[in-house]
VOBA-1610 file (N, C-alpha, C; in pm, whole numbers, padded with zeros to 5 digits, always signed):
BEGIN
Met+03489+08901+10630Met+03456+08993+10727Met+03314+09021+10775Glu+03232+08992+10678Glu+03060+08905+10684Glu+03032+08830+10839Thr+03120+08727+10750Thr+03111+08666+10893Thr+03155+08680+11056Leu+03246+08733+11053Leu+03380+08792+11173Leu+03228+08915+11254Leu+03195+08973+11160Leu+03074+09068+11237Leu+02945+09002+11240Lys+02898+08931+11178Lys+02783+08834+11252Lys+02803+08777+11359Thr+02905+08706+11323Thr+02931+08604+11479Thr+02996+08709+11592Ala+03025+08850+11597Ala+03061+08911+11729Ala+02988+08941+11742Phe+02890+09011+11670Phe+02777+09087+11702Phe+02592+09026+11715Thr+02598+08919+11619Thr+02433+08875+11608Thr+02365+09021+11592Pro+02358+09052+11457Pro+02332+09170+11436Pro+02139+09177+11382Ser+02064+09247+11422Ser+01922+09227+11360Ser+01895+09269+11216Val+02048+09392+11228Val+02055+09471+11083Val+02187+09488+11042Phe+02268+09450+10905Phe+02376+09414+10884Phe+02331+09447+10807Glu+02448+09588+10684Glu+02458+09647+10598Glu+02632+09652+10558Leu+02696+09608+10444Leu+02820+09609+10436Leu+02821+09636+10277Gln+02921+09731+10290Gln+02935+09826+10146Gln+03049+09837+10093Asp+03110+09768+10002Asp+03234+09794+09946Asp+03157+09914+09884Gln+03320+10057+09933Gln+03289+10161+09834Gln+03470+10191+09799Ser+03529+10060+09773Ser+03651+10136+09704Ser+03674+10213+09567Arg+03545+10179+09512Arg+03555+10225+09386Arg+03532+10372+09360Phe+03491+10442+09516Phe+03472+10609+09546Phe+03609+10668+09575His+03705+10541+09590His+03850+10606+09636His+03975+10560+09532Ala+03927+10552+09436Ala+04070+10498+09339Ala+04148+10674+09346Gly+04247+10590+09395Gly+04370+10680+09362Gly+04419+10729+09484His+04319+10696+09588His+04292+10760+09739His+04411+10708+09810Ala+04526+10747+09888Ala+04589+10654+09995Ala+04525+10564+10039Gly+04599+10459+10062Gly+04507+10314+10116Gly+04391+10245+09992Ala+04405+10286+09855Ala+04274+10225+09789Ala+04416+10136+09696Ser+04336+10025+09641Ser+04439+09900+09582Ser+04333+09867+09486Pro+04451+09850+09383Pro+04325+09779+09251Pro+04289+09619+09290Gly+04122+09618+09272Gly+04052+09529+09265Gly+03972+09565+09414Gly+04025+09675+09497Gly+03958+09709+09609Gly+03912+09647+09675Glu+03843+09628+09792Glu+03870+09538+09930Glu+03895+09652+09993Thr+03936+09764+10011Thr+04018+09842+10090Thr+03925+09965+10181His+03825+09988+10152His+03702+10070+10187His+03572+10038+10188Tyr+03490+10057+10323Tyr+03369+09964+10338Tyr+03316+10032+10432Lys+03201+10010+10435Lys+03047+10119+10483Lys+03006+10045+10575Leu+02989+10030+10692Leu+02904+09912+10766Leu+02819+10015+10826Ser+02664+09929+10843Ser+02544+09960+10931Ser+02552+09820+11047Leu+02536+09827+11144Leu+02521+09734+11191Leu+02370+09775+11317Val+02254+09704+11392Val+02238+09742+11493Val+02236+09583+11589Ser+02298+09567+11657Ser+02316+09471+11792Ser+02322+09535+11944Thr+02226+09443+12000Thr+02197+09413+12140Thr+02393+09461+12200Ala+02482+09438+12188Ala+02582+09407+12212Ala+02630+09556+12237Phe+02579+09665+12203Phe+02590+09771+12195Phe+02528+09880+12275Glu+02428+09830+12375Glu+02374+09832+12439Glu+02458+09946+12546Gly+02427+10032+12613Gly+02520+10109+12769Gly+02651+10142+12674Leu+02681+10149+12595Leu+02814+10186+12542Leu+02837+10324+12460Asn+02918+10391+12452Asn+02938+10514+12383Asn+02982+10481+12194Arg+02942+10571+12158Arg+03005+10608+12017Arg+03116+10497+12003Val+03244+10565+12074Val+03398+10555+12081Val+03379+10369+12100Ala+03296+10313+12185Ala+03339+10205+12285Ala+03259+10108+12159Arg+03195+10156+12114Arg+03132+10057+11991Arg+03176+10057+11877Gln+03270+10135+11864Gln+03327+10191+11748Gln+03490+10068+11794Arg+03515+10054+11865Arg+03656+09972+11957Arg+03632+09865+11912Leu+03519+09798+11965Leu+03501+09652+11954Leu+03484+09603+11828Val+03411+09720+11750Val+03449+09649+11575Val+03598+09643+11551Tyr+03583+09700+11535Tyr+03799+09768+11505Tyr+03840+09620+11551Gln+03848+09615+11745Gln+03911+09466+11743Gln+03844+09362+11739Ala+03740+09350+11664Ala+03701+09232+11559Ala+03732+09200+11449Leu+03772+09302+11363Leu+03849+09300+11247Leu+03967+09373+11209His+04035+09385+11332His+04238+09399+11350His+04281+09305+11247Glu+04246+09189+11250Glu+04328+09096+11121Glu+04300+09155+10968Glu+04189+09190+10939Glu+04114+09292+10835Glu+04245+09446+10786Phe+04249+09474+10910Phe+04297+09591+10893Phe+04453+09552+10903Asp+04508+09437+10930Asp+04647+09396+10883Asp+04664+09351+10801Thr+04573+09352+10716Thr+04593+09266+10568Thr+04507+09305+10490Gly+04510+09476+10513Gly+04490+09568+10370Gly+04329+09640+10356Leu+04228+09624+10487Leu+04140+09744+10508Leu+04173+09815+10562His+04175+09943+10476His+04222+10057+10524His+04112+10155+10564Ala+03994+10148+10543Ala+03898+10305+10608Ala+03759+10218+10635Leu+03716+10240+10712Leu+03581+10174+10775Leu+03489+10268+10826Ser+03400+10299+10759Ser+03269+10408+10801Ser+03133+10342+10889Leu+03119+10356+11018Leu+03078+10304+11097Leu+02927+10371+11126Asp+02840+10309+11154Asp+02713+10330+11140Asp+02639+10218+11249Leu+02669+10229+11390Leu+02641+10135+11515Leu+02527+10189+11639Lys+02411+10097+11569Lys+02324+10119+11707Lys+02276+09995+11757Thr+02185+10044+11862Thr+02158+09929+11950Thr+01957+09918+11898Pro+01907+09792+11937Pro+01794+09814+11829Pro+01684+09914+11911Ala+01673+10009+12016Ala+01576+10083+12032Ala+01639+10221+11952Glu+01791+10239+11932Glu+01821+10365+11859Glu+01758+10345+11731Ala+01766+10228+11669Ala+01722+10196+11565Ala+01576+10203+11529Gly+01445+10183+11638Gly+01371+10163+11624Gly+01286+10333+11603Ser+01342+10394+11670Ser+01333+10575+11726Ser+01375+10617+11587Ala+01487+10575+11537Ala+01490+10668+11379Ala+01405+10695+11275
//
């Protein structure tokens, strides 16, 4: 997943956290984890795009991951200008 995202978005900030352990027993959780993640990306690829369009780009890049077990993905997607003003 990391390689796919870094290739697709060339981010200046990349943070991917497996949060599966917090969702044990939840629908979509599976033994061994790797089903629930939190992603923070800062990329120029998001410039001019609203929140939904940014999310669609990420989901499109990860469609095979979702098809093979990824259940939930929390997203924080910003442009460099937005990240600098936070």
